ZAFIVO-365107 format. One record per residue (C-alpha): chain; y, x, z; residue in one letter; residue number from 1. Coordinates in steps of 0.02 Angstrom, whole numbers, m for minus. Layout:
REM residues N
('A'; (Y; X; Z); 'A'; NUM)
...
REM end
This chain:
REM residues 197
('A'; (m654; m388; m358); 'M'; 1)
('A'; (m517; m403; m227); 'H'; 2)
('A'; (m358; m299; m249); 'L'; 3)
('A'; (m274; m242; m87); 'E'; 4)
('A'; (m90; m255; m135); 'I'; 5)
('A'; (21; m169; m4); 'P'; 6)
('A'; (165; m265; 70); 'A'; 7)
('A'; (338; m227; 7); 'G'; 8)
('A'; (455; m253; m140); 'E'; 9)
('A'; (406; m148; m291); 'F'; 10)
('A'; (522; m125; m439); 'A'; 11)
('A'; (395; m53; m562); 'G'; 12)
('A'; (207; m47; m588); 'Y'; 13)
('A'; (106; 97; m660); 'I'; 14)
('A'; (m74; 77; m714); 'F'; 15)
('A'; (m207; 203; m754); 'D'; 16)
('A'; (m307; 142; m904); 'L'; 17)
('A'; (m490; 197; m903); 'D'; 18)
('A'; (m586; 120; m757); 'G'; 19)
('A'; (m429; 28; m700); 'T'; 20)
('A'; (m380; m94; m838); 'L'; 21)
('A'; (m530; m70; m952); 'I'; 22)
('A'; (m711; m41; m902); 'D'; 23)
('A'; (m724; 112; m1013); 'S'; 24)
('A'; (m793; 243; m893); 'M'; 25)
('A'; (m977; 211; m937); 'P'; 26)
('A'; (m931; 233; m1121); 'V'; 27)
('A'; (m833; 392; m1082); 'H'; 28)
('A'; (m985; 456; m987); 'Y'; 29)
('A'; (m1102; 427; m1135); 'L'; 30)
('A'; (m978; 514; m1252); 'A'; 31)
('A'; (m962; 662; m1133); 'W'; 32)
('A'; (m1151; 676; m1110); 'D'; 33)
('A'; (m1179; 680; m1299); 'A'; 34)
('A'; (m1034; 801; m1331); 'A'; 35)
('A'; (m1089; 922; m1196); 'M'; 36)
('A'; (m1270; 919; m1255); 'Q'; 37)
('A'; (m1210; 960; m1431); 'R'; 38)
('A'; (m1113; 1104; m1352); 'A'; 39)
('A'; (m1270; 1175; m1272); 'G'; 40)
('A'; (m1303; 1075; m1112); 'L'; 41)
('A'; (m1492; 1069; m1086); 'K'; 42)
('A'; (m1495; 926; m960); 'E'; 43)
('A'; (m1415; 756; m933); 'T'; 44)
('A'; (m1234; 771; m879); 'L'; 45)
('A'; (m1211; 731; m694); 'S'; 46)
('A'; (m1133; 559; m672); 'E'; 47)
('A'; (m1067; 608; m500); 'D'; 48)
('A'; (m978; 758; m573); 'L'; 49)
('A'; (m909; 651; m715); 'F'; 50)
('A'; (m840; 516; m598); 'Y'; 51)
('A'; (m766; 646; m480); 'A'; 52)
('A'; (m655; 702; m625); 'L'; 53)
('A'; (m586; 530; m668); 'G'; 54)
('A'; (m406; 542; m727); 'G'; 55)
('A'; (m412; 730; m762); 'V'; 56)
('A'; (m354; 771; m940); 'P'; 57)
('A'; (m495; 785; m1068); 'T'; 58)
('A'; (m478; 969; m1113); 'R'; 59)
('A'; (m477; 1017; m929); 'R'; 60)
('A'; (m634; 911; m901); 'V'; 61)
('A'; (m722; 1004; m1042); 'A'; 62)
('A'; (m680; 1171; m959); 'D'; 63)
('A'; (m736; 1109; m788); 'L'; 64)
('A'; (m902; 1047; m857); 'F'; 65)
('A'; (m929; 1213; m946); 'A'; 66)
('A'; (m892; 1310; m786); 'A'; 67)
('A'; (m1007; 1198; m683); 'H'; 68)
('A'; (m1153; 1220; m804); 'Y'; 69)
('A'; (m1110; 1402; m844); 'Q'; 70)
('A'; (m1087; 1366; m1029); 'L'; 71)
('A'; (m974; 1452; m1153); 'T'; 72)
('A'; (m895; 1316; m1260); 'I'; 73)
('A'; (m761; 1292; m1391); 'D'; 74)
('A'; (m649; 1178; m1287); 'T'; 75)
('A'; (m555; 1106; m1437); 'E'; 76)
('A'; (m716; 1067; m1530); 'A'; 77)
('A'; (m793; 981; m1378); 'V'; 78)
('A'; (m630; 886; m1346); 'F'; 79)
('A'; (m625; 818; m1524); 'H'; 80)
('A'; (m810; 777; m1529); 'E'; 81)
('A'; (m802; 684; m1362); 'K'; 82)
('A'; (m650; 582; m1415); 'E'; 83)
('A'; (m730; 542; m1585); 'R'; 84)
('A'; (m888; 479; m1498); 'L'; 85)
('A'; (m784; 375; m1376); 'F'; 86)
('A'; (m678; 293; m1512); 'V'; 87)
('A'; (m839; 246; m1605); 'E'; 88)
('A'; (m894; 146; m1453); 'K'; 89)
('A'; (m725; 67; m1409); 'L'; 90)
('A'; (m783; m107; m1461); 'A'; 91)
('A'; (m907; m106; m1315); 'A'; 92)
('A'; (m767; m88; m1186); 'V'; 93)
('A'; (m723; m241; m1080); 'R'; 94)
('A'; (m567; m285; m980); 'L'; 95)
('A'; (m564; m271; m790); 'I'; 96)
('A'; (m498; m448; m773); 'E'; 97)
('A'; (m421; m450; m596); 'P'; 98)
('A'; (m314; m298; m636); 'V'; 99)
('A'; (m266; m362; m809); 'V'; 100)
('A'; (m219; m532; m734); 'A'; 101)
('A'; (m107; m445; m605); 'F'; 102)
('A'; (m28; m337; m742); 'A'; 103)
('A'; (7; m491; m849); 'R'; 104)
('A'; (91; m575; m701); 'Q'; 105)
('A'; (205; m431; m650); 'V'; 106)
('A'; (247; m385; m832); 'A'; 107)
('A'; (343; m549; m845); 'K'; 108)
('A'; (472; m490; m718); 'T'; 109)
('A'; (454; m301; m693); 'H'; 110)
('A'; (437; m143; m798); 'P'; 111)
('A'; (257; m87; m822); 'T'; 112)
('A'; (185; 77; m884); 'A'; 113)
('A'; (20; 163; m922); 'I'; 114)
('A'; (m13; 338; m852); 'A'; 115)
('A'; (m178; 399; m923); 'S'; 116)
('A'; (m263; 569; m930); 'G'; 117)
('A'; (m325; 532; m1106); 'G'; 118)
('A'; (m245; 599; m1265); 'P'; 119)
('A'; (m105; 488; m1335); 'R'; 120)
('A'; (m196; 429; m1492); 'N'; 121)
('A'; (m352; 376; m1395); 'V'; 122)
('A'; (m248; 290; m1259); 'V'; 123)
('A'; (m152; 192; m1391); 'R'; 124)
('A'; (m314; 146; m1484); 'Q'; 125)
('A'; (m392; 88; m1320); 'S'; 126)
('A'; (m240; m21; m1281); 'L'; 127)
('A'; (m241; m92; m1458); 'Q'; 128)
('A'; (m428; m130; m1458); 'C'; 129)
('A'; (m419; m214; m1288); 'S'; 130)
('A'; (m265; m318; m1334); 'G'; 131)
('A'; (m156; m240; m1199); 'L'; 132)
('A'; (m26; m147; m1304); 'S'; 133)
('A'; (111; m279; m1283); 'D'; 134)
('A'; (97; m273; m1092); 'L'; 135)
('A'; (142; m89; m1081); 'F'; 136)
('A'; (298; m34; m1176); 'P'; 137)
('A'; (290; 134; m1086); 'I'; 138)
('A'; (136; 243; m1111); 'V'; 139)
('A'; (120; 415; m1032); 'V'; 140)
('A'; (m31; 518; m1084); 'S'; 141)
('A'; (m99; 692; m1056); 'A'; 142)
('A'; (0; 745; m1211); 'D'; 143)
('A'; (165; 707; m1123); 'D'; 144)
('A'; (149; 823; m972); 'V'; 145)
('A'; (102; 1003; m936); 'T'; 146)
('A'; (4; 961; m779); 'H'; 147)
('A'; (m114; 812; m774); 'G'; 148)
('A'; (m181; 720; m622); 'K'; 149)
('A'; (m194; 763; m477); 'P'; 150)
('A'; (m19; 833; m510); 'A'; 151)
('A'; (115; 696; m496); 'P'; 152)
('A'; (194; 731; m667); 'D'; 153)
('A'; (125; 580; m762); 'M'; 154)
('A'; (179; 456; m630); 'F'; 155)
('A'; (351; 535; m609); 'L'; 156)
('A'; (378; 529; m798); 'L'; 157)
('A'; (322; 347; m805); 'A'; 158)
('A'; (443; 303; m664); 'A'; 159)
('A'; (584; 395; m752); 'Q'; 160)
('A'; (549; 304; m916); 'R'; 161)
('A'; (545; 137; m825); 'M'; 162)
('A'; (709; 179; m738); 'G'; 163)
('A'; (631; 150; m567); 'V'; 164)
('A'; (638; 264; m414); 'A'; 165)
('A'; (463; 336; m377); 'P'; 166)
('A'; (461; 261; m201); 'A'; 167)
('A'; (481; 87; m277); 'R'; 168)
('A'; (331; 105; m394); 'C'; 169)
('A'; (156; 41; m360); 'L'; 170)
('A'; (11; 131; m445); 'V'; 171)
('A'; (m160; 58; m490); 'F'; 172)
('A'; (m299; 189; m496); 'E'; 173)
('A'; (m488; 201; m490); 'D'; 174)
('A'; (m512; 389; m465); 'A'; 175)
('A'; (m472; 512; m328); 'E'; 176)
('A'; (m366; 632; m435); 'P'; 177)
('A'; (m255; 485; m483); 'G'; 178)
('A'; (m233; 427; m304); 'M'; 179)
('A'; (m186; 604; m252); 'R'; 180)
('A'; (m63; 611; m397); 'A'; 181)
('A'; (18; 447; m342); 'A'; 182)
('A'; (36; 512; m163); 'E'; 183)
('A'; (111; 675; m228); 'A'; 184)
('A'; (236; 570; m327); 'A'; 185)
('A'; (286; 476; m167); 'G'; 186)
('A'; (209; 313; m230); 'M'; 187)
('A'; (97; 185; m146); 'Q'; 188)
('A'; (m66; 147; m237); 'W'; 189)
('A'; (m202; 17; m255); 'V'; 190)
('A'; (m383; 71; m271); 'R'; 191)
('A'; (m479; m14; m411); 'V'; 192)
('A'; (m664; m5; m369); 'A'; 193)
('A'; (m727; 4; m547); 'S'; 194)
('A'; (m884; 108; m528); 'R'; 195)
('A'; (m1044; 8; m507); 'K'; 196)
('A'; (m1136; 99; m369); 'V'; 197)
REM end
């Protein structure tokens, strides 16, 4: 995997987690498929629909899946079931090495942060299990903002906590909502092509 790093001096680096630093999206997909089937879905969850919602907060994803499949669900129950199933499978998740290597390099000299659409406890467990916790002193999750990606709130909060102007931050993202959020925050971004097509 080759990362296209834009030219320029950046003062802070913000990383999405799932599909950017850790190859967790296939595991998230399996957890979502099982959770939605337990909630009444009578077919296999669309992978294209799932990947199109990368970075969107979990509860919102549950509502969007329900609307797409015309299901009435208990959003909180589906949210908790999906996260439980994901955490059970965390050991299967691998690092996306080129991005992790870049993060390790810049973390020596610059502030680094996570901005993830996952709930705080799952984001922290994922960082812990993958051995990345020490790299990211600042963690922004869906629990920290009112509006998740594609709104810019997560990235703006991460920049504020790093003490870096948004225009001087570089974002690493694998999903369209995250890239749109970075642009809305006035930040340049690097696409991480994590999905095996």
